C-alpha positions in Angstrom: 101.7 129.7 57.8 99.8 127.0 55.3 98.1 124.0 57.5 99.2 122.3 53.8 98.2 121.4 50.2 94.5 119.9 49.0 93.6 118.8 45.6 90.2 120.1 45.2 87.8 118.1 42.6 86.4 121.8 40.7 83.9 122.2 38.5 84.1 126.2 38.0 80.4 126.6 39.2 78.9 128.4 42.4 79.4 126.0 45.2 83.3 124.4 44.0 84.2 128.1 43.3 83.3 129.2 46.8 84.7 126.2 48.3 88.1 127.1 46.6 88.1 130.5 48.1 87.1 129.5 51.7 89.5 127.0 51.5 92.1 129.8 50.6 90.5 131.8 53.7 91.4 128.8 55.8 95.0 128.7 55.2 95.2 125.7 52.8 97.0 125.8 49.5 94.6 124.7 46.8 95.2 122.9 43.2 92.0 122.5 41.4 91.4 119.5 39.5 88.8 119.8 36.3 88.0 116.3 35.1 86.4 115.8 31.7 84.3 112.8 31.8 82.2 114.7 28.3 80.5 117.3 30.0 80.0 120.1 27.9 82.2 122.5 29.6 84.5 125.6 28.4 87.4 124.0 31.2 89.8 127.0 29.9 87.5 129.6 31.8 86.9 127.3 34.2 90.8 127.3 35.1 91.0 130.8 34.3 88.2 131.8 36.9 90.4 128.7 39.7 93.6 130.7 39.3 91.9 134.5 39.7 90.6 133.2 42.7 93.8 132.1 43.9 94.5 128.5 42.9 97.9 127.6 43.5 97.6 125.7 40.1 94.6 123.9 37.6 95.0 120.5 36.1 92.5 119.7 33.2 92.3 116.1 32.7 90.5 114.8 29.4 89.3 111.3 31.1 86.0 110.7 28.3 87.9 107.6 26.3 89.2 105.5 29.7 85.8 106.4 30.9 84.2 104.7 28.0 86.9 101.5 27.7 87.4 100.8 31.8 84.0 101.8 33.4 81.4 102.1 30.7 81.8 99.2 28.9 82.3 97.0 32.2 79.0 97.8 32.8 77.3 97.1 29.1 79.1 93.7 29.8 77.3 93.5 33.7 73.8 94.4 32.0 74.2 96.8 34.8 71.0 98.4 36.0 70.4 99.8 39.4 66.8 98.8 40.6 66.3 96.9 38.0 66.2 101.1 35.5 69.3 103.0 36.2 71.8 102.9 33.7 74.2 104.3 36.4 75.2 107.3 34.9 76.7 109.3 37.7 77.6 106.5 39.7 80.5 105.1 36.6 82.0 108.5 36.1 82.4 109.3 40.2 85.1 106.6 40.6 86.8 107.6 37.3 86.9 111.0 38.5 88.3 110.3 42.2 91.0 108.0 40.9 92.6 110.8 38.6 92.2 113.1 41.3 94.2 110.5 43.6 97.3 110.8 40.7 97.5 114.1 40.8 97.2 114.2 44.9 100.1 111.6 45.1 102.3 113.6 42.2 101.6 116.8 44.1 102.5 115.4 47.1 99.1 117.2 48.7 97.8 116.0 52.2 94.5 116.5 51.2 91.8 116.1 48.8 88.1 117.8 48.9 85.1 117.9 46.7 81.5 119.6 46.6 79.2 116.9 47.0 76.6 117.4 50.0 75.9 115.4 52.7 73.0 113.9 51.6 73.7 112.6 48.3 75.3 109.5 47.3 78.3 111.6 45.7 80.0 112.2 48.5 80.5 108.6 49.4 81.3 107.5 45.8 84.2 110.3 46.0 85.7 109.7 49.4 85.3 105.4 49.4 87.7 105.8 46.1 90.3 108.2 48.1 90.3 105.5 50.7 90.6 103.2 48.6 93.5 104.2 46.5 95.4 105.9 48.9 94.3 104.9 52.2 96.5 107.8 54.1 94.5 110.7 52.8 92.5 112.6 54.2 89.4 114.4 53.2 88.1 117.8 53.4 84.2 117.9 52.7 82.9 121.6 53.5 79.4 120.2 53.8 80.1 118.4 56.3 82.1 120.5 58.0 80.3 122.7 61.0 82.3 125.9 60.0 81.5 125.9 56.1 78.2 125.1 57.3 77.3 127.6 59.7 78.7 130.4 57.0 76.9 129.4 54.4 73.4 128.2 55.3 72.0 128.6 51.5 72.7 129.4 48.2 71.7 133.6 48.9 75.4 133.2 51.7 77.2 131.3 48.6 76.2 134.6 46.2 77.2 137.5 49.0 80.7 135.5 49.2 81.1 135.8 46.3 80.2 139.2 45.3 82.6 140.2 48.2 85.3 139.1 47.0 84.6 139.3 43.6 84.1 135.4 42.3 83.1 135.9 38.9 78.8 134.5 39.1 77.2 133.2 35.5 75.0 136.3 35.1 72.4 133.6 33.9 69.1 132.6 35.6 69.9 129.4 37.3 67.9 126.1 36.1 65.6 125.0 38.8 66.9 122.1 39.4 70.2 120.4 39.5 72.4 118.4 36.7 74.8 116.3 35.9 76.2 115.6 32.5 78.8 113.0 31.4 79.6 110.5 28.4 76.5 108.6 30.0 74.1 110.7 30.3 72.7 113.6 31.9 70.7 113.5 35.0 68.2 116.3 36.2 66.7 116.0 39.9 66.3 118.1 42.8 64.2 121.8 42.5 61.0 122.1 40.8 61.5 117.7 40.5 61.0 117.0 43.8 57.4 116.9 43.1 57.3 113.6 42.2 53.4 113.6 41.7 54.1 116.2 38.3 55.2 115.2 35.1 58.8 116.2 34.0 58.4 119.6 32.5 58.9 118.5 28.5 62.0 121.7 28.0 64.3 119.7 31.0 65.0 117.1 28.6 68.5 118.6 26.5 69.9 115.4 25.2 67.0 113.5 23.7 63.6 115.2 21.5 60.5 114.0 22.5 59.1 110.6 20.6 56.9 112.8 19.4 58.5 114.8 17.8 61.3 111.7 16.8 61.7 111.4 12.9 58.9 109.4 11.3 61.6 107.1 9.7 63.6 105.0 11.5 67.1 104.3 12.2 69.0 100.6 11.7 71.8 99.9 13.7 74.3 96.9 13.4 76.5 96.4 16.5 79.2 94.1 16.7 80.3 92.9 19.9 83.8 90.8 20.9 83.4 89.0 24.7 80.6 91.3 25.0 82.6 94.7 24.7 81.2 96.9 21.4 83.9 97.0 18.7 81.3 98.4 16.2 78.8 100.8 14.8 76.9 101.0 11.2 74.0 102.4 10.4 72.6 100.5 7.8 70.5 103.7 7.4 73.2 106.2 6.5 76.1 104.0 6.2 78.1 105.7 9.0 80.4 103.3 10.7 82.5 103.7 13.7 84.9 101.7 15.7 87.0 103.4 18.0 85.2 103.0 21.3 84.8 107.1 22.6 83.7 107.8 18.6 81.1 104.5 18.9 79.8 106.1 21.8 79.1 109.3 20.7 76.9 108.6 17.5 75.4 106.3 19.8 74.2 109.3 21.9 73.9 111.5 19.1 71.6 109.2 16.9 70.0 107.9 20.2 69.0 111.1 21.4 67.7 112.0 17.7 65.2 109.2 17.8 64.0 110.3 21.5 65.4 106.6 22.9 66.9 106.4 26.6 64.4 108.4 28.9 64.0 107.5 32.5 61.9 109.2 35.4 62.2 107.4 38.4 62.0 107.4 42.3 65.0 105.9 43.6 66.8 104.9 47.0 69.5 106.6 48.2 72.7 104.7 49.8 72.3 107.3 52.5 68.5 105.9 53.0 66.6 108.6 51.5 64.3 108.6 48.3 65.3 110.6 45.3 63.3 111.8 42.2 65.8 111.6 39.0 65.2 112.4 36.0 67.7 110.5 33.0 68.6 111.1 29.5 70.8 107.6 28.6 70.5 107.4 25.1 73.7 105.2 23.9 73.8 103.6 27.1 69.9 102.0 26.6 70.9 101.6 22.8 73.9 99.5 23.7 72.1 97.3 26.8 69.4 96.1 24.4 72.4 95.0 22.1 74.1 92.9 24.5 71.4 91.8 26.2 69.6 90.5 22.7 73.3 88.9 22.1 73.3 87.1 25.0 70.4 85.0 24.5 71.9 83.6 21.5 75.5 82.9 22.7 75.3 82.4 26.6 74.8 79.3 28.4 71.5 79.3 30.2 73.1 78.9 34.0 76.0 80.8 33.4 73.0 83.7 32.3 71.5 82.8 35.5 74.3 83.2 37.7 75.6 86.4 35.6 72.2 88.1 36.0 72.7 87.6 39.9 76.1 89.3 39.9 74.6 92.0 37.7 72.7 92.8 40.6 75.9 92.8 43.0 77.6 94.7 40.1 75.5 97.6 39.5 74.8 97.8 43.9 78.5 98.1 44.7 78.9 100.7 41.7 75.8 102.8 42.7 77.3 102.8 46.7 80.6 103.6 46.0 82.4 100.2 46.2 84.1 100.4 42.6 87.5 99.6 44.0 86.6 97.2 46.7 88.1 93.6 46.8 84.1 92.3 46.3 83.7 94.2 42.9 87.3 92.8 41.8 85.7 89.1 42.2 82.3 90.2 40.5 83.7 91.9 37.5 86.2 89.4 37.1 83.5 87.2 37.1 81.4 88.9 34.6 84.4 88.7 32.7 84.3 85.3 32.2 80.8 85.2 31.2 81.7 87.2 28.3 84.3 85.1 26.5 82.5 84.2 23.4 79.5 87.0 23.3 80.7 87.9 20.1 77.9 88.9 17.4 76.3 91.6 15.4 72.5 92.7 16.7 70.6 94.6 14.2 68.5 97.3 16.4 65.7 99.5 15.5 65.4 102.9 16.3 62.2 104.3 16.7 59.9 107.2 18.2 61.8 106.5 21.8 62.1 103.0 21.3 65.7 100.5 20.8 64.8 97.0 20.1 66.5 94.0 18.4 65.2 93.0 14.9 67.9 90.2 14.2 71.1 88.6 15.5 74.0 86.6 14.1 76.9 84.9 16.0 80.1 82.8 14.5 79.9 80.6 18.4 76.0 80.9 18.3 74.1 78.1 20.9 71.4 78.2 19.2 70.5 75.5 16.9 67.4 76.3 14.3 67.0 72.4 13.4 67.2 70.9 17.0 64.6 73.2 18.2 62.1 73.6 15.1 58.4 72.3 15.5 58.8 71.2 12.1 61.4 68.7 12.3 62.0 65.6 13.8 65.8 64.9 15.8 68.0 66.6 18.3 66.5 64.2 20.8 64.2 61.7 21.1 60.7 62.9 22.2 59.7 60.3 24.0 62.7 60.9 26.6 60.6 63.9 27.6 58.5 61.5 29.8 60.6 60.9 32.2 61.7 64.4 32.6 58.2 65.3 33.5 57.9 62.1 36.4 61.0 63.3 37.7 60.2 66.7 38.1 56.6 65.9 39.2 57.8 63.6 42.3 57.7 66.1 44.7 54.8 68.1 43.5 52.7 64.7 43.4 54.2 64.1 47.3 52.7 67.4 48.2 49.7 67.0 46.2 48.5 63.9 48.4 49.3 65.7 51.5 48.1 68.6 51.1 44.8 68.0 48.8 45.2 70.7 46.3 41.9 71.9 45.4 
């Protein structure tokens, strides 16, 4: 007798293939769910594999455009960086995938959802918090936190033996000595040989970006146009290529950024569960858009709004990294950030060269920058003698403190 239907987040790899078979053994009907968020994957081969193992049905959903417009561009508007460095590639993809998975579970009338994330990482939290936020009565099966599964599979050798026993196809190529996660925003590399944080990441680990030393000797000059903080057009002044479709625009920036070695990051970060981990990331398009968007805000955003939005950006990044994309507090943060982006309109010229992306100039129809007002070569704007009182007022507390404590 079946224990019920489960929609499993399935990748076609060893872990989720073994999990699929194990769930069938445990008495569940398994519907496999594959989300296309831009990873280089043979989805039809993965579908055939899932059906061969015993899945009753397989869903393949193309989430790429939604991932760009509803998640990545939201992070661009926020200037989101986790711990001041990480552009949240995996963090942004997980709620997108989990949301679509829940939609399939509802369509299928499934009582359960499942995933293959381990009990040490962030992804288990991101998946499950999204599940519960969007369908509070859903039941989650997480094998890597299930005693029966852990007792049976103590390591990769046990899983390989199990796959051989049940005729589960396993890639004939040797597994890379580290793990990778790929989507439109980035490819990450971690674990395995990269766990020694004292050793530089080998050059052959990088797959999206060329080494800056081997990047072209001729720079690429891009005009990136924003409307309300969202990138709406990219034009290469070097090649003449233009894109306005969000997905095409983003793919192009990944390609041209990778060609020039832009977007590499090697860091040790703090996972939500309390562990530290080393991650090596390649995020070309995200790096370019962060540079351009931040620069445009300098011309178009009020000073105090910028300060407040920067505080919200820290919260946005933390909530996203921790898995609270669909939490009520995230709704408030995103709403405030969207309010701050009204008037963030204009075009930034960005130079890509030997691993760097930096702004050369910018223009906006709603610029708050007044060169006549701030010029050192022109009088006007305000009476400079007013600065005397301004400084005296700001010095009041400093003078009082100095009189008492006698700064030496």
